[in-house]
N, C-alpha and C positions, 0 to 999 in steps of 0.2 A: 255106051261104052262101058259096057258090063266087063272086059278085058281089063282094060287100065283098072279097074277095082283087083279084081281079081288076081293079077300081078303084083299089084302093092298088097293086097292080105298075104300070097305067101311067103311075099319079101319079109314081113313081118314078123309069121310063125317060124321061119329059119333065122332070123335074129334073136328069137325068142321070146315073142309075145305069147302070155299064157292065153289069152282070148281076144279075139279080133271082133270086131262089129262094122259091119259094113253100111252106112245109110246109103240108099240109093233110091230111085223111082221103080215103082213096081212092075216095069216093065222088064226089068234085068232079074226077078226074083228067078224064077227058073235056073237061068243061066249060072248066076252066082252059087245058089243051092245045088246043083249038080257039080260045079267044079271045087268048092268049099262046103261040104255040110257040116263041117265042125264051126265055122262062124256064125258068129248070131247077125240077123238081118234086120234091120229096120227099114220100112219105106212108105210111114205115114208121118213126116214134118210136115204139119200146116200152118206152123207158126214157128217166129224166134225162141219161144217161150218153150214148145216141145223139141225144138231142136237142142237147146243148151241142158235141158232135161236127158237127154240120149248121150249128150257129151260129157257131163257131170262125174262121170264115174271115171275116165278116162284119164292114165297118167299121160300118155301122148296121143297128138290127135294129126293125122295125115289129111292134108286138105289139095285136091286139084287133079290127081288123076282120073281123068274121064269129066273130069267138073264142067258141065254148061255155060255159056254166059247169061243165064237167066237172072232174075232181079232178087231170085233166093238166094242164089251161087255168089252174087257180089255181097249179099248181106253178111253170106257165112264168112267169107274170106275178112270182110271189114270187122267182125266182131272176134274171131280167132285167130 
């Protein structure tokens, strides 16, 4: 679901976000980096603590576009 993340990130930039970080599975890396080389990309989230570390810097978080129904996805939605 890399396309959903790309569209959301482009919308964030158009809305004035100075920096966008996309947290996505490794399989989406080349698609997203090709479409948005300026975005930060994180593909290694192994725990809730790692996710918290990646999100702590953000003023706003978008959750959902392209999100799976995995246990990690459910944890993410419950926590944030």
